[in-house]
Each structure stands twice: as C-alpha cells, then as structure tokens.
C-alpha angles and dihedrals in degrees: 000000000000117000112212124212092217136024118279120233123194109216093206142079091211109132088202094058091044091052093048092052090049089048091063093044099254119160110218147136128233122237113164119219122237095220109135103222092192090067093061110088116231098188110115093358121145104237097222092049095042097055093045092049092049092046089051093049090053093049094045091050092056094039090056090059099043113107098194124052110270143153111247122205119206123182139178134185129200136176119222123199121177090344094308121119112230111198128174112322119258093223142333094290091052089050091051091051093049093050091049089054093049092047111112093358140102118240133175126240118206124192119188125195132195132190120199128186102223093211103044097023089223109152146182132198134196138174138207129194132201129184115226126193121201124205118229109288126207121229089243092056092049094047092047093050094047090048089063089064091228097117095053096083098040132089109251090013098271143085122210098193112059115006146045091294088080092072092056092065115090095180145334134215111206138015117351092205091060088066093048090053110262122059098215101198091049092046093049094047092046093047092050092052093043094053099044 
C-alpha cells in the first residue's frame, strides 16, 4: 500500500467517497469544503473541465484552512445527457423529471478529482468518464424511488451503489467507481505520481 509523506484530507462529506477510501485502506480525515456548487454555472461548460475545476476549487478551499501540511482530495461527479450537465436535483419534482429523461437512454457520468498540497499549493487534476444505460422506467418506479429521498443528494438523481437506483441501470461501459463518485484506480495512480 502507498505510504504518504503527509496526511490525506477528504474535502467531502460524501459517505460514498469516504467508504471507497476506507475500502482501499487509506488513512484520512474528513474536512468538507464550503464551495457552493450551485453558484458555478453549468450552461455551456465542457464536462471534463467543469468537474475538474469544481474538484480543484473544493480541494483548494480546504487546503487554505489546513494548518499542518497535508494532501487534500477534492472530487466532483456530474451526469451528462444530450450535452446537458445534470447536477443534484433542486427538489423531488426536479428529480422525477431527471429520471424520466434518463429512462431508456444512455448518459455519461464524469468524476473529476483534484489533489492539492496545502503548503506549496501545487495541484493536479484528473477525470474519468463512464457511459450508463438505463432501462425503461415506469412512473410508479420513479415516484417510489424519489419518495425515499435517496436521489435528492445525488448527481442525476440516482445512486448505483446502495439503493433502488441500481436496478435502473441496464449496463455500463467504463469504471463503476466513477459512477459511485471516486474512480479508485485513477485516484490511486494520480496520488502515487503526485507524492513521488
């Protein structure tokens, strides 16, 4: 396993990202960023650039408040359908509309990561994409899923990893962990290079 020269900080409250880091045996602390994602315009944004920029903003925000030298990990995930970025839903109605749009279609999930050295402010970003195809969903399935509240904190209004959203996905092309919110192989490879 990789030995880091400085402590690792996860700039996110996402339980999914926390679980994935624990899964690969990383030792880290959690310090959420205060970046307001809703203030960053998505209209006309290039998905690969957008997720990396947001991941970097999150990591830089936490790095600026870290007293001891650390490596800060920021991450962001978006869903893109027909060129439009779908972030987290505004409310239940928005989630229903998103899921209706995703039903029977293929969309792309992008997860961007950023690593920042809190002392030197040197940084690196990377991005991974995965194509996801939904089967046709009934209105009852969509309404029932949204009523659980689970989709309301997830990009594209669904989670593949731990809830009913998993049965919506017919197949994927790419990295499963990108959809969950942290592409582990990309993260590990980027971290290893960044800390050498």
